[in-house]
C-alpha positions in Angstrom: -8.1 -8.3 -12.0 -6.1 -10.2 -9.4 -3.9 -8.1 -7.0 -1.5 -9.4 -4.4 0.2 -7.2 -1.8 3.2 -8.5 -0.1 2.8 -6.2 2.9 2.1 -5.4 6.5 -0.5 -3.2 8.2 0.0 -0.4 5.7 -1.0 -3.0 3.0 -4.1 -3.8 5.1 -5.0 -0.1 5.2 -4.6 0.3 1.5 -6.5 -2.8 0.4 -9.4 -2.7 2.9 -11.9 -0.9 0.6 -10.4 -1.8 -2.8 -12.7 -4.7 -3.7 -15.8 -2.6 -2.8 -14.6 0.4 -4.7 -14.0 -1.7 -7.8 -17.4 -3.4 -7.5 -19.0 0.1 -7.3 -17.4 0.9 -10.6 -18.5 -2.4 -12.2 -15.0 -3.9 -12.1 -14.0 -7.1 -10.5 -10.8 -6.9 -8.4 -9.8 -9.7 -6.1 -7.2 -8.5 -3.7 -5.0 -10.4 -1.2 -2.8 -8.8 1.4 -0.1 -11.0 3.0 0.0 -9.6 6.5 2.7 -9.5 9.1 2.6 -6.5 11.3 5.5 -4.1 10.7 7.2 -6.5 8.2 10.2 -5.0 6.4 11.5 -6.2 3.1 14.4 -8.0 4.8 11.9 -10.3 6.6 9.9 -10.8 3.5 13.1 -12.0 1.9 13.9 -14.4 4.7 10.3 -15.8 4.5 10.9 -16.2 0.7 13.9 -18.4 1.5 12.3 -20.4 4.3 8.9 -20.9 2.6 7.4 -20.6 6.0 3.6 -20.1 6.3 4.2 -16.8 8.1 1.6 -14.7 6.5 -2.0 -14.1 7.6 -4.0 -13.9 4.4 -6.4 -11.0 4.0 -8.9 -11.5 1.2 -10.8 -8.6 -0.3 -10.0 -6.5 2.8 -11.0 -9.1 5.4 -9.1 -11.5 7.6 -9.4 -15.2 6.7 -7.7 -17.0 9.5 -5.5 -18.8 7.0 -1.7 -18.7 7.0 0.3 -19.1 3.8 3.8 -18.9 2.5 4.9 -16.4 0.0 5.4 -19.2 -2.5 1.9 -20.6 -2.0 0.4 -17.2 -2.4 2.2 -16.5 -5.6 1.2 -19.8 -7.1 -2.4 -19.8 -6.0 -3.6 -17.9 -9.0 -2.4 -15.8 -12.0 -1.7 -12.4 -10.6 -2.1 -9.2 -12.7 -0.2 -7.0 -10.2 2.0 -7.7 -7.2 2.6 -4.8 -4.9 5.7 -4.4 -2.8 6.5 -1.8 -0.1 9.0 -1.2 2.7 8.0 -1.1 6.4 7.3 2.5 7.2 9.9 3.2 10.0 12.7 2.3 7.7 11.2 3.5 4.4 13.2 6.7 4.7 16.6 4.8 4.3 17.2 3.2 1.0 20.0 1.1 2.3 17.3 -1.0 4.1 15.6 -1.8 0.8 18.4 -3.7 -0.9 19.3 -6.4 -1.8 16.0 -7.6 -0.5 13.7 -5.7 -2.9 15.6 -6.8 -6.0 15.6 -10.4 -4.8 11.8 -10.3 -4.0 11.0 -8.8 -7.4 13.0 -11.5 -9.2 11.2 -14.1 -7.2 7.8 -12.6 -8.1 8.7 -12.6 -11.8 9.9 -16.2 -11.7 6.7 -17.5 -10.0 4.2 -15.1 -11.5 5.8 -14.0 -14.8 2.7 -12.2 -16.1 2.3 -10.0 -13.1 3.2 -6.3 -13.1 5.6 -5.3 -10.4 4.1 -2.3 -8.5 5.7 -0.3 -5.8 3.5 1.3 -3.1 4.9 4.5 -1.6 4.1 4.5 2.2 3.5 7.8 4.0 4.6 10.3 6.6 3.6 10.3 10.3 1.5 12.8 12.1 3.1 16.1 13.2 4.3 16.2 16.9 3.6 12.5 17.4 5.8 10.2 19.4 6.0 7.9 16.4 7.6 10.6 14.3 10.1 11.4 17.0 10.9 7.7 17.4 12.5 7.7 14.0 14.4 10.9 14.7 12.2 13.3 12.7 10.5 16.5 13.9 9.0 17.5 10.5 6.6 15.2 8.6 7.6 16.9 5.4 11.2 15.9 5.9 10.1 12.3 6.4 7.9 12.4 3.3 10.8 13.8 1.2 13.2 11.1 2.3 10.7 8.2 1.8 9.6 9.6 -1.5 13.2 9.7 -2.8 13.8 6.2 -1.5 10.7 4.8 -3.3 11.7 6.5 -6.5 15.1 4.7 -6.3 13.3 1.5 -5.5 11.0 1.7 -8.5 13.9 2.4 -10.8 16.1 -0.4 -9.4 13.4 -3.1 -9.9 12.1 -1.7 -13.2 8.6 -1.3 -11.6 5.7 -1.1 -14.0 3.9 1.3 -11.8 4.2 3.3 -8.5 1.2 3.9 -6.3 2.0 7.4 -4.8 0.1 6.9 -1.5 2.6 9.0 0.4 2.4 11.9 -2.0 -1.4 11.8 -1.9 -1.4 11.8 1.9 1.1 14.7 1.9 -1.2 16.7 -0.3 -4.3 15.9 1.8 -2.6 16.8 5.0 -1.4 20.1 3.4 -5.1 20.9 2.7 -5.9 20.4 6.4 -7.4 16.9 6.3 -6.8 14.3 9.0 -5.8 11.0 7.4 -4.2 9.1 10.4 -5.9 7.1 13.2 -3.0 6.7 15.6 -0.4 9.1 14.2 0.9 6.7 11.6 -1.8 4.2 10.3 -4.5 5.4 8.0 -7.8 6.4 9.5 -10.6 3.9 9.2 -12.7 6.3 7.2 -11.0 9.0 5.0 -7.5 7.6 5.1 -8.3 4.0 4.0 -10.8 5.3 1.5 -8.2 7.6 -0.1 -5.6 4.8 -0.3 -8.0 2.3 -1.9 -9.4 4.8 -4.4 -5.9 5.7 -5.4 -5.0 2.0 -5.8 -8.1 1.5 -8.0 -7.2 4.6 -10.2 -3.6 3.6 -10.6 -4.1 -0.1 -11.2 -7.0 0.3 -13.7 -6.5 3.8 -15.1 -10.2 4.5 -14.5 -11.7 7.9 -13.6 -13.0 7.8 -10.0 -15.0 11.0 -10.1 -18.3 9.3 -10.2 -17.5 6.3 -8.0 -20.4 5.7 -5.5 -18.7 3.6 -2.9 -19.7 4.6 0.6 -19.6 1.5 2.8 -17.1 3.0 5.3 -16.2 1.7 8.7 -16.0 5.3 10.0 -17.8 8.4 8.9 -16.5 10.1 5.7 -18.1 13.4 5.0 -19.2 14.5 1.5 -16.5 17.2 1.7 -13.9 14.6 2.4 -15.1 12.3 -0.4 -14.9 15.2 -2.9 -11.4 16.2 -1.7 -10.2 12.6 -2.0 -11.5 12.2 -5.5 -9.9 15.5 -6.6 -6.6 14.5 -5.1 -6.6 11.0 -6.6 -7.4 12.3 -10.1 -4.2 14.4 -10.0 -2.2 11.2 -10.4 
């Protein structure tokens, strides 16, 4: 399976362990994340129009040092799934998604007609953090509710084939008392990134993750956390 994420640092978080998790399950997934830090859909749209080599290409969770255009990336291979998401600070406001999301989805379908269009839901920030306050929220649940509603509209508007409910999963894990952030908004290098990638694998392949043995983490993930992640992922 070939997976392309048109993303930012949240795409980096979600794809970092995906190749390894798939390999542990005996599945081959090649994943590319097109990285620009904090990149919103409006900037992806401008890059689409300009065909600028603006994206640092991350391959199977690792930086490559190569820069590519959106067009080059879409034409480089036959993609099975192309993932789109909004930049997290503006993900709560659906007016920031359009018309850019619809235009990007149409562009993907034109250049990679066999690819499924997949929307990744981003996630809430940490309680009492400056980052949460910077977007005028005091309650992470309120942020989650707004971004969740926006992503539901996004998926409907583009006729998405699938939604990866990363934000809902993080909301559930946080509600159970687990820490999934590393700096109040990005995913932690251990449990957070592991949970995202395991969810991506489950949603994209439909495979059960209960017996997945992947454990090559960049930060410690306890057996309790691994079990909690697997149970949470299997709810979706």
